[in-house]
N, C-alpha and C positions, 0 to 999 in steps of 0.2 A: 153806501154800505148796505148790504142785504141782510135782512133778518131771516137766516136760513130756515128757521123753524116754521115761519109763516109765509115763506116764498114758494111759489110753484116750482116743482122740480126742474122744469124746462128753463126757467131763469137761472137757477143755481148752476145747471150744466152749461148754459151760455157763458156764465162768469168763469167757470173752469176752462172753457175753450179759449176765452181771451187771455187768461193767465198762461195757458199752455202755449199760445202763439207768441207771447212776449218772451217766454223763457226758452223756447225751442232753439233759436240760433246759438245759445250759449252752451249747448250740450252736444256730445259726440254720438249719443245713441238714445233711443226712446224705448221704454219698457212699459207695456200695459199689462196689468194683472186684473183680469176680469173676474170678479166675484159674483157675477150674476145678480147684482143688486140694483142695476140701473145707472151706476156711476159712469159707465162708458157709453152713455146714449149718443154721444157725438163722435164715436171712435172712427167712423168711416171718414169724416172730415179731418179728424186729427191725423189719421194715417196719411191722408192725401197731403196735408201740409207738411208732415215730416218727410214724406217721399219727395216732395218738390224741392226740399233743401238737401236731399241726398243722405238723410240720416238712416242708419240701420234701425229697424223697427222690430222689436221682439214682443210677442204676445203669449201670455199664459191664458189660454182660452177657457170658456165655460159654455155650457149649453149645447144645443144640437145644430145651431145655425152659425156656421163659421164664415158665411158670406160677408159679414161685417168686418172680418179681418183681411179681406182681399187687398193685395198689394203690400202687405207687411213683408218683412224680410223672412222671419221665421216664427212659427208657432210651436209651443212646447206642451202638447197634451200628454196626459198619462194614458195608461192602457184603457181605463174605463171611459175617459173622455173621448179618446179616439174611436172606440167601439160605438159610442153613442152617435157619432157622425158618419162613420164609414161602414158600420155594421160589423158583425163578427167576421173574422178571417179564419180560413180553414188550415192554413199553414203559412210559413214565412214568405213563400212566393206570392200567395194571395194578398198578404199584408203589404208587400213591396208594391204590387200593382195598385191596390187601393190607396196607399199613401201617396204614390206618385201621381195618381189621377187627381187626388185632392190638392196636391201641391200645384199641379198645372191649372186646375179649375180656379184656384184662388190667386194665381200668379205669385206664388211664394218662392223665395230662394230655397227654403228648406222647411221640412217638418221634422222636428226633433221629438221623437217618441220616448218618453221616460218610462222605464219598465221595472221599476223597483229593484228587486234582487237580480234581475236579468240585465241590469245596466241601462244603456240608452242607445237608440238607433237614429242616425240622421239620414233622412231621405232628401237628396238634392239632385241637381241636373246631372251630376256625374254618376249617379246611382245611389248607393247607400253605404254607410260606414257604421259598424256596430262597435261599441265600447262596453266591455263586460264590467259588471259592478266590482268594486274593490272587495276582496274577501275580508270581511270583518264582522264582528258581532254587532247586531242592530239593537239599539236601546230605544230609539224614538225617531220615527219618520217625519215628525212635525218639522216643517220648514225645509225639507229637502228640495222640493220643487222650486220654492222661492230662491233657495240658494243656487240651484242650477241656472235658473234664468237670469239672476242678478250677476252671476259669474260670467255667463255668456254675453250679457249686455256690456259689462266692463271690458271684456276682452275684444269683442267685436268693435266696440267704440274706440278701442286703442289701436285698431287696425288689423287684428287677426281675422282670418277667414273662419267661417262656421266650422269647417273641418278641423282647423287648428285649435279652436276653442273647446270643442266637444270633450276631449280627454281631460282637460283641466277642470271643466264644469262638472264632469263625472266624479273626479277625485274630490272636489269641494262638496258635492252632495254626499259622497261616502264619508267624509269627515263629520258632517252634521249628523247623520244617522247614528254615529258611534258615541254621541253625547246625549244625555238626558235633558229634555227641555230646549 
């Protein structure tokens, strides 16, 4: 048993990796939500292990170095996070080019860009698909991104394609923003 308060972070992360490895075969999809606090210090290895078992891997990324998410199935950055990695885009064509380049560099099946009131756009090997936001009053955006990626993970884990899952995840995110808290 580790005393987490007095244990070096590397040992705590190694324990998490072992737990992850034991639980991995029992699950249909893997979701990583990176909060930029160091908790995903072994994410490269964890993605590799999940990939070797054929699990879909969804990542809510943080920071400007997305190389650690290489070989995941899909990443779900918001506009600000995407801009931090690929730079500003001048128009939709420029965004498509940059998003596809990122997808190819990282060997991802897709990049799902969440765009708040503009909906979301999936960039994949087939091109791109955009889903407009549901027209509704927004009360609170807290948790919308978490809802989108959790819905995507559930649907993809159940066998849907990314393209099939996007409209439902968009709708789930739209429901969340219509509720306070």
